[in-house]
N, C-alpha and C positions, 0 to 999 in steps of 0.2 A: 549760125545765127549769131553766133558768138563773134563771131567776123566783123559781120555787117554791122552789129552794136560798135565794136572799137572805131571800125573806118569812121559810122555818124559820128562819131566823139572826135575826132580827126579833123575832120569836112567841118565843124562846125565852133570848132575852137580856131580853124584858120579865119584869117582876115579876109580870104574870098567870099568867107558864109557871110561877115557884116556886109560884106562890099555888095555882094547880089542880094543880100533880105535889102538892105539900104535904097536900092536902086529901085525893087520893085515898089518900095513903098514912097517914093518919091513920083515914082511915075503915077502913082493911083490918086497921090495929092494932085499932081499937076493936073490930072482928069477930073479932080474936083468928085469921084467917087464916093462917097461914103460909105457904103458897100465893101465894095474893093479895097480902100484904109483897115475899115473890120476888118475884111477878112484875109489881109494880108498880118497885122497883126496878130492876129489869132491863131495863123500858122505856128507861132513860135511857143515851143513849149517851156514847162516852169524853169527848166534851165537855161532857155536861151532869153529867155527876160531878164531873167536876174543874172545872166554873166555877158552878155555877146551886146546887146540894142543900150545904144545911148540916148536920153537917159533912157538907165532902169526901172522898170516901170514894176518887178516883183521883187519888190525890197522890202527892209524890215523900217517902220515906224514905230511910233510909242500912240501909246493912245491911253485915256482913261478907261482903266479897269470897270466904272460902273457903268460902262455906256456900253459895256459888252455883257448883254442878258440872254442873247435868244439865238438858238441856232436852226439850220436849214435840212430843211429833211424832202424825198422825193413824194410826191401824191401818191404817185405809181407803185412806189415798193413801201412806203411808208417807212422806208430807212434813212438814218441821219447824211445827208451829204457828204462828198469825201474830196479831198484835192485833186482826185484824179479826174474828175466831174471838169474841174477849169482845167483841165492840161492842155489843150490846144482851145480853148474858148475862153480866153480872159474880158474882152466887154463881152458881155451879152444883152440881150434884148431879150424880151420874152416875159414872162410873169413867176419865173423860178423862185424869186426874191420876195413873192407871197406867201410861199409856203415854210414856216417859219412856226416854232414852239419856243417857251421856256427852258432856259438852263435847268432853274431851278423852278418846279420841280420836273419836267416833264424828261431833262437828259440821266437822270440818275433815276429815272423808271424803266431805260430802254435795258431789255435783256437778252444776253448773248451775244453783245458788241464791245470787243475787247476796251473800245475807247474808251466807252460809256464805263465799262465795269471799272475800267484804272483810277478816270473821276471820280465814281462813285467811292470807292476804294480808300482815298484820303482823304472824304469825308466823312469817313467810317474810324478812319484813325485820328484821327486831330482833331473831331469836331464833336464827335459823337461817342470818342473813348475806347473803342471796340479793342479788340488786341486783334491783333495780324493773323491770328489763324484761323478768323473768324471775319474775314473781309473775302468780302465777294470774289477780289481778288486770289485772295490762296487759293479759294476752292477751284476756280477755274482753274487754274496751274497744278493744284495737288494732285500726283500724279503724272504729270509731263515734265515735270523738272525735276530735277536733281532737288532736295531737298534744304542741304547746303546755299544751296543759288538761290531756291527760294526765301530764304531767308536772309542772305545777302541784301536782293531786292531790296526787302521792305527796310531794311538797315540802311541802304541806300533814298530810299520816301524820308527816313526819318532824318537824315542829312542833310539832304535838300531844304526838307521845312523846318531848317537850325538855323542853315547858314541864309536862306531867305529873311526870316524872323529878325535874323540879326541884324546879317549885312543888307537886305534891300534886294530886289528883280535887278536879276542882271541879264542882258541879251548875252546870247550864245557867243559872238565873237566879243564882249566884256569878258568873258569867264572864260578864255583863249580855249576852246571845248573844238578836237576835235579825230578827225577819225581819218586810219593808215596817214597820217602826215597833213590834211586837208582840211583846211578849219571847218566846221560844222556851221548851215547859216541858219539853219530849222530854228522856227518858232511858234507861236500858238498862229494861228493859223483863221486870217478871216475874209469872207466875201462883204464889196459895201454894196448894199439897196439903194432903189432910184432915191429914193429920201434922202443918202448920207447916213443912214442906221448902219452901226456894224452888228457882222453876223457869224458866228463860229462856224468855220467847218469841222467838222470829227475828224482830224487825219491826226492830229501829232500834238504834242502840247497839253494833252489830257490831266498828268498828273501836275503841272504848273501849273496851268489855268486853276485849276479847283485849290491850291497852296494860293494863288493869288487873290483866289477869291472869299476862302475860311480865312485869310490873315488880313483879308482887304485892304490889299495894296492900291495905293493909287493907281498909280502910272506903269503899264505893260509894255513889252516889246511885238510885236506882230506881223506877218509876213500878210499883206496883201493879196491873194491868190485870181481875186475876178471882182466886178465892176458891172453894175448896171449900165447898161449903155447912156440911158437918161440919166446919169446924174451927172454924168460930162457935157459941162457946157463949153459949147466949140468958142472958142474966141480969138487964139491967136492961128487959125487954121493949119495947125499942127497936132493931129489929134496925140501923136506922144507926145507933146511941148504941155497942151489941153490937163492931161492924165494924169504928167508930172508935178503938176501946177496943183491939180486937186489934190494931192496925198502930201505935197507941200506946207499945202493950209493945213492939214489935217494933224499932221508932225504934229507931234511936242515937244521934239526936242531936234 
């Protein structure tokens, strides 16, 4: 399994992968088959969408914080939707975007999900003034994590809150964040519905989003993990270009 993953990484980083995918994409375009075009785009995973193809559709854009007020959930499980739901599914038709709830208060009420616990803990710490020993995140990790590490975890949250308050909200790239020598491009993740509204995908950035909400930050960086098919207006006859143009219009920077 590890060998297969290693092999796949080498293949998709090569020029051959990009050439092969582009050939399939432009063949679908030539046939003027919108179904094939969408299928070809949706074969790309999260990594490939932001690193391999051009233009890069899975990229960081800046939006107004006060326009991100809802999160998506599955009507089958009633659980919040995560980024893996958009893994090979960037351009999605259907009614998935109709199932949404308000971040305040609904996301705060979700029990036993790490993302919502982290979000709620930030609100408890910095808006309600609760001692970290009494926060939901401390209770969730107590006994599962070394006490010193757990305390340092909360010290990092306080440091992050203070930094954002004093210096403004910065993207991971601006902060120079890296993991094993590679830059981190992870941000708050969203999906755009058919009406162009932003919906939170509860996978990463829970603490950062909560801090942005508590501090009422004006603009925040996000990664678009999915778009409803009906939001994209096909004007150039190149769906990739149309997606990129739509993201450019939204992007505040």
